[in-house]
C-alpha positions in Angstrom: 0.0 0.0 0.0 1.2 3.5 -0.8 1.9 6.0 1.9 1.8 9.7 1.9 2.8 12.3 4.6 0.5 15.3 4.5 2.0 18.7 5.5 0.1 21.6 7.0 -1.7 23.7 4.4 -2.1 20.7 2.0 -4.7 18.2 0.9 -4.4 14.8 -0.9 -7.1 12.7 -2.6 -6.6 9.3 -4.2 -8.5 6.4 -5.7 -5.7 4.0 -4.8 -5.3 2.3 -1.5 -3.0 4.7 0.4 -2.2 5.5 4.0 -2.2 9.3 4.5 -0.5 10.4 7.7 0.0 13.7 9.4 0.6 15.2 12.9 -1.8 17.7 14.4 -1.6 20.2 17.2 -4.1 23.0 17.0 -4.6 22.2 13.3 -7.5 20.1 12.1 -7.5 17.3 9.5 -10.7 16.5 7.7 -11.1 13.1 5.9 -13.7 12.8 3.2 -14.7 9.4 1.8 -17.0 7.9 -0.8 -17.9 4.4 0.5 -19.3 3.1 -2.8 -16.2 4.0 -4.8 -13.5 3.6 -2.1 -12.1 7.1 -2.8 -10.8 9.3 0.0 -8.8 12.2 0.9 -7.4 14.3 3.8 -6.6 17.9 4.4 -4.6 19.6 7.1 -5.5 23.2 7.9 -4.0 25.6 10.4 -6.5 28.4 10.8 -10.3 28.7 10.3 -10.5 31.6 7.8 -8.2 34.0 6.0 -8.0 37.7 7.0 -8.3 38.7 3.3 -11.3 37.5 1.3 -9.3 36.6 -1.8 -6.7 34.4 0.0 -7.3 30.8 -1.3 -4.5 29.1 0.7 -5.3 25.6 2.0 -3.9 26.6 5.4 -7.4 27.9 6.1 -10.3 25.5 6.9 -12.9 27.1 4.8 -10.7 26.8 1.7 -9.2 23.4 2.6 -12.6 21.7 3.1 -14.0 23.0 -0.2 -10.8 22.1 -2.1 -10.9 18.5 -0.7 -14.5 18.1 -1.6 -13.9 19.4 -5.2 -10.9 17.1 -5.6 -13.0 14.1 -4.4 -15.7 15.0 -6.9 -13.1 15.2 -9.7 -11.9 11.7 -8.8 -15.6 10.5 -9.0 -15.7 11.8 -12.6 -19.3 12.9 -12.4 -20.7 9.8 -10.6 -22.8 10.5 -7.5 -21.8 9.3 -4.1 -22.8 9.9 -0.5 -19.7 11.4 1.0 -18.9 11.0 4.7 -16.5 12.9 6.9 -14.3 12.3 9.9 -12.1 14.9 11.5 -9.4 15.2 14.2 -7.1 17.7 16.0 -7.8 21.1 17.3 -5.9 20.8 20.5 -5.0 23.7 22.7 -1.3 23.0 22.4 0.4 26.4 22.8 -2.3 27.9 25.1 -2.7 30.9 22.8 -6.2 32.2 22.6 -7.8 34.5 20.1 -10.7 36.3 21.7 -12.1 33.7 24.2 -11.4 30.6 22.2 -8.1 28.9 21.3 -7.0 28.5 17.7 -7.8 24.8 18.0 -11.4 25.5 19.2 -11.9 27.9 16.3 -10.6 25.2 13.9 -13.0 22.6 15.3 -15.9 25.0 15.1 -15.0 25.8 11.4 -14.9 22.1 10.5 -18.3 21.4 12.1 -19.9 24.4 10.5 -18.6 23.9 7.0 -19.4 20.2 6.9 -22.9 20.9 8.2 -23.4 23.7 5.6 -22.3 21.2 2.9 -24.6 18.5 4.3 -21.8 16.1 4.7 -22.4 13.8 7.7 -19.6 13.6 10.3 -19.4 9.9 11.4 -16.4 10.2 13.7 -14.3 12.9 15.3 -11.7 13.2 18.0 -10.9 16.9 18.8 -9.7 19.2 21.5 -7.6 18.5 24.5 -4.1 19.6 25.3 -2.0 17.0 23.3 -0.9 16.6 19.7 -2.2 13.7 17.6 -0.7 11.5 15.0 -3.2 10.5 12.3 -3.2 7.6 9.8 -6.0 7.5 7.3 -6.5 4.4 5.1 -8.2 5.8 2.0 -9.9 2.6 0.7 -11.5 1.6 4.0 -12.0 5.0 5.7 -10.2 3.7 8.8 -8.5 6.4 10.8 -6.0 5.6 13.5 -5.0 8.3 15.9 -2.7 8.4 18.8 -1.8 11.2 21.2 1.7 12.5 21.1 3.5 14.5 23.8 
């Protein structure tokens, strides 16, 4: 099976069995999967939204989730599929808060809101806390293994 390490601010979608891994602190990783076609992908974003409207960087959750969904649809080549989601991360690692919420909490909130707006069901999540996580996503089975680090 192929393996791919996903860096912050990136996304990866494939129709080949692949283990996508990443490490998360306050960042969030969203996995999207089409069970019928066994196609999946993962993103890794650092912040919920850009300060400037025209910034399309994948380091922002609103951009990264839409990019991942669009790439998954491209892989489906016009076929319909009920897409499901899982997401992880959003820890309060550095203790830095914006307003009254930590960056991790804002990232978690962004993921829930965007997926709800897109009507994509979230079937699993493990978020928050004070530790980093190591994530391994198996793209053809939608299995996600996570362990706390630190």
